[in-house]
matplotlib code that plots the C-alpha trace (Angstrom):
import matplotlib.pyplot as plt

x = [-187.1, -186.1, -185.1, -188.0, -186.0, -184.4, -187.7, -189.2, -186.5, -186.8, -190.5, -189.7, -187.1, -189.5, -191.3, -188.1, -186.6, -189.7, -189.7, -186.1, -186.2, -189.7, -189.9, -186.3, -184.0, -186.5, -187.2, -183.4, -182.8, -185.5, -184.4, -180.7, -179.8, -182.7, -182.0, -178.9, -178.4, -175.6, -176.4, -174.2, -176.5, -179.5, -178.1, -176.9, -180.5, -181.8, -179.3, -180.7, -184.4, -183.8, -182.4, -184.8, -187.8, -190.3, -189.4, -189.5, -192.9, -194.4, -192.8, -194.1, -197.6, -197.4, -196.4, -199.1, -202.0, -200.8, -200.8, -204.3, -205.8, -204.3, -205.6, -209.1, -209.2, -208.2, -210.4, -213.4, -212.7, -212.0, -215.4, -216.9, -214.7, -215.4, -219.3, -219.1, -216.8, -218.9, -222.2, -224.4, -226.8, -227.1, -226.8, -223.1, -221.6, -223.6, -222.6, -218.9, -219.5, -221.1, -218.2, -215.5, -217.6, -215.8, -212.6, -214.3, -214.8, -211.9, -210.2, -210.9, -214.6, -214.6, -212.6, -214.8, -217.7, -215.9, -215.4, -219.5, -219.9, -217.2, -217.5, -218.4, -221.7, -221.7, -224.1, -222.0, -221.9, -225.5, -226.3, -224.1, -225.4, -228.9, -228.8, -227.7, -224.2, -222.5, -223.5, -221.2, -220.3, -216.9, -213.8, -213.7, -211.8, -208.0, -208.0, -206.3, -209.8, -210.7, -207.7, -208.2, -211.9, -211.0, -208.2, -210.3, -212.8, -210.3, -208.6, -211.4, -212.6, -209.0, -208.6, -211.8, -210.8, -207.5, -209.1, -212.0, -209.2, -207.6, -210.8, -212.2, -209.1, -209.7, -211.7, -215.2, -214.7, -212.3, -215.3, -217.5, -215.0, -214.4, -217.9, -218.5, -216.1, -218.0, -216.2, -218.6, -218.6, -216.5, -214.0, -213.7, -213.1, -210.5, -208.6, -209.2, -209.9, -207.8, -204.3, -205.0, -205.8, -202.7, -200.9, -203.9, -204.3, -200.6, -201.1, -204.3, -202.2, -199.3, -201.4, -203.4, -200.4, -198.3, -201.4, -202.1, -198.6, -198.2, -202.0, -201.6, -205.2, -206.9, -204.5, -204.1, -207.9, -209.1, -205.7, -204.4, -201.3, -201.9, -201.8, -198.9, -197.9, -194.7, -196.7, -197.8, -194.4, -192.9, -195.3, -194.0, -190.2, -190.9, -193.2, -193.0, -189.5, -187.9, -185.7, -184.7, -182.5, -185.2, -187.7, -185.6, -184.8, -188.7, -189.5, -186.7, -188.1, -191.4, -190.0, -188.1, -191.3, -193.2, -190.6, -190.4, -193.8, -194.2, -191.0, -192.5, -196.0, -194.6, -192.4, -195.3, -197.6, -195.1, -194.5, -197.9, -198.7, -195.9, -197.4, -201.0]
y = [-84.5, -81.6, -82.3, -80.7, -78.1, -77.0, -77.0, -75.0, -72.3, -72.1, -71.3, -68.7, -67.0, -64.8, -63.4, -62.8, -61.0, -59.0, -58.1, -57.1, -55.1, -53.6, -53.0, -53.4, -51.6, -48.4, -48.5, -48.4, -45.6, -43.5, -43.7, -43.7, -42.2, -39.9, -37.8, -35.7, -36.4, -38.6, -40.9, -38.8, -36.0, -38.1, -39.2, -35.6, -34.5, -37.2, -36.4, -32.7, -33.9, -36.1, -33.2, -30.4, -29.6, -29.0, -32.2, -34.4, -32.9, -34.2, -37.5, -37.7, -36.5, -39.2, -42.0, -41.0, -40.7, -43.9, -45.9, -44.4, -45.4, -48.8, -49.6, -48.0, -50.2, -53.4, -53.0, -52.2, -54.8, -58.0, -58.3, -57.7, -60.3, -62.8, -62.3, -62.6, -65.8, -67.5, -66.6, -69.4, -67.0, -67.3, -63.5, -63.7, -63.5, -60.4, -58.7, -59.3, -57.9, -54.9, -54.5, -54.3, -52.5, -49.0, -50.6, -50.1, -46.1, -43.7, -42.4, -38.9, -39.4, -40.9, -38.0, -35.6, -37.0, -36.1, -32.5, -32.5, -33.7, -31.9, -28.6, -25.3, -25.8, -29.4, -32.0, -32.2, -28.7, -28.2, -31.2, -29.4, -25.9, -27.4, -29.1, -26.0, -27.4, -24.3, -21.0, -21.5, -24.8, -26.0, -26.2, -30.1, -29.8, -29.5, -31.1, -34.8, -35.9, -35.4, -37.1, -39.8, -40.2, -40.2, -42.7, -45.1, -45.2, -45.6, -48.6, -50.3, -52.6, -53.6, -54.7, -56.5, -58.5, -59.4, -60.2, -62.2, -64.5, -65.1, -66.0, -68.1, -70.5, -71.1, -74.6, -73.8, -76.9, -75.2, -72.7, -75.6, -77.3, -73.8, -73.3, -76.9, -76.3, -73.3, -70.4, -67.6, -66.3, -63.5, -65.5, -67.9, -65.2, -63.7, -66.9, -69.1, -66.9, -64.1, -66.1, -68.1, -65.1, -63.3, -63.5, -62.2, -59.4, -58.6, -58.3, -56.4, -53.8, -53.5, -52.9, -50.3, -48.6, -48.6, -47.3, -44.4, -43.1, -43.2, -41.9, -38.5, -37.5, -38.0, -36.1, -33.3, -32.8, -33.1, -31.8, -29.3, -27.5, -27.3, -31.4, -31.9, -35.6, -37.4, -38.0, -34.3, -33.4, -35.8, -33.9, -30.7, -31.7, -33.4, -30.8, -27.8, -27.0, -29.8, -31.1, -34.5, -35.2, -34.2, -36.2, -39.4, -38.9, -38.5, -41.6, -43.4, -42.4, -43.8, -46.9, -47.6, -46.9, -49.5, -52.1, -51.3, -51.7, -55.0, -56.6, -55.7, -57.2, -60.2, -60.8, -60.4, -62.7, -65.3, -65.1, -64.9, -67.9, -70.0, -69.1, -69.8]
z = [-66.9, -64.7, -61.1, -59.0, -57.0, -60.3, -62.1, -59.3, -59.3, -63.1, -62.8, -59.8, -62.1, -64.4, -61.4, -59.4, -62.2, -62.6, -59.0, -59.1, -62.4, -61.9, -58.1, -56.2, -58.7, -59.2, -55.6, -54.7, -57.5, -55.9, -52.2, -52.7, -56.1, -57.5, -60.7, -60.1, -56.6, -55.1, -51.9, -49.8, -50.5, -49.6, -46.3, -45.5, -46.1, -43.9, -41.0, -41.3, -41.3, -38.2, -36.4, -37.6, -35.2, -38.1, -39.7, -36.5, -35.9, -39.1, -38.6, -35.2, -36.5, -39.2, -36.8, -34.2, -36.7, -38.6, -35.2, -34.2, -37.4, -37.3, -33.8, -34.8, -37.7, -36.2, -33.2, -35.5, -38.2, -36.4, -34.6, -38.1, -39.5, -36.8, -37.1, -41.0, -40.7, -37.9, -39.5, -40.8, -42.6, -46.3, -46.4, -45.0, -48.4, -49.4, -46.0, -46.7, -50.1, -48.7, -46.1, -48.9, -51.4, -50.5, -52.0, -55.4, -54.9, -55.8, -52.6, -53.8, -53.7, -50.3, -49.0, -50.6, -48.6, -45.4, -46.7, -47.1, -43.5, -41.6, -43.4, -41.6, -43.2, -43.3, -41.9, -38.7, -38.2, -38.8, -36.2, -33.5, -34.0, -34.4, -30.9, -29.4, -28.4, -29.9, -31.2, -34.3, -36.1, -34.8, -37.0, -37.8, -41.1, -40.9, -37.9, -36.8, -36.3, -39.9, -41.0, -38.7, -39.9, -43.5, -43.2, -41.1, -43.7, -46.6, -45.0, -42.9, -45.6, -46.0, -42.4, -42.6, -45.6, -43.8, -40.6, -42.2, -44.1, -40.7, -38.6, -41.4, -41.1, -37.4, -36.9, -35.8, -33.6, -31.3, -30.7, -29.8, -27.4, -25.7, -25.2, -23.9, -21.3, -20.0, -21.9, -22.7, -26.3, -25.5, -23.6, -26.5, -29.0, -27.0, -25.7, -28.8, -32.0, -31.3, -30.6, -33.5, -35.9, -35.0, -38.3, -40.0, -37.4, -37.9, -41.6, -41.3, -39.0, -41.4, -44.7, -42.8, -41.0, -44.5, -46.3, -43.7, -43.5, -47.3, -48.2, -49.9, -51.0, -47.7, -45.7, -48.1, -48.5, -44.9, -43.1, -45.4, -44.7, -40.8, -40.6, -43.1, -43.0, -44.6, -47.9, -48.5, -47.5, -50.0, -52.8, -51.7, -52.2, -55.4, -57.2, -55.5, -54.2, -56.7, -53.9, -54.8, -51.8, -49.4, -51.4, -51.0, -47.4, -46.8, -48.5, -47.0, -43.5, -44.7, -45.8, -42.6, -40.7, -42.6, -42.4, -38.5, -37.8, -40.1, -38.3, -34.8, -35.7, -37.2, -34.2, -31.8, -33.7, -33.6, -29.7, -29.0, -31.5, -29.7, -26.4, -27.2]

ax = plt.figure().add_subplot(projection="3d")
ax.plot(x, y, z, "-o")
ax.set_aspect("equal")
plt.show()
């Protein structure tokens, strides 16, 4: 018979091998040694990117819109997840299924829906002109607002699922105890449920932020060339100008941003969890 720790290591080995050969090695090659490019060229292009005003503007826009989308998704998703997790209705499962149903639809389909709504002859423009708020429909497409709306719709179901799993693990008896001590529903939610759900909220924020700054289809369709983000810039470097050093430098910036926010979110969740 195998010793338990050794047997566990053997069971983990195939998965670790697959992760290393199928994810870690290709990712490292993409970031630091793309075809025909040396690591020094990648870092030279990265230095140039971090000192160029145009590239810094794209990085700033990507970071800003990613943070806005993350905050909006978490703020909307957590109350929905709390209501669903604490609901005793027999329809709660159906409501949860409806909340995550958009994940089954194509990103392209959902983004094209916003083209119909925000276009110059779209639903929103007709409402604005019909109410007499403007003589001509305003330009809503190819603006930061259009990109934020599209990305929020895209990643909100993911945030709901992550927050739901976190709230569902919080003992309902703690809610009853807080209510018995005179706390209102809102105070119970803020002082009991939220602190205990912080790890799940951090996961939701990380997933939404990572998806937002790496999304290509939605920023491309709704933002156009005037709202270029890192993902669309990466596409240009890899498929239009075929500049692999610039593409790797762009991908490296995106990776660092994702890991940075993930680390900050995890640290905040641990600190708040110890305080709670």
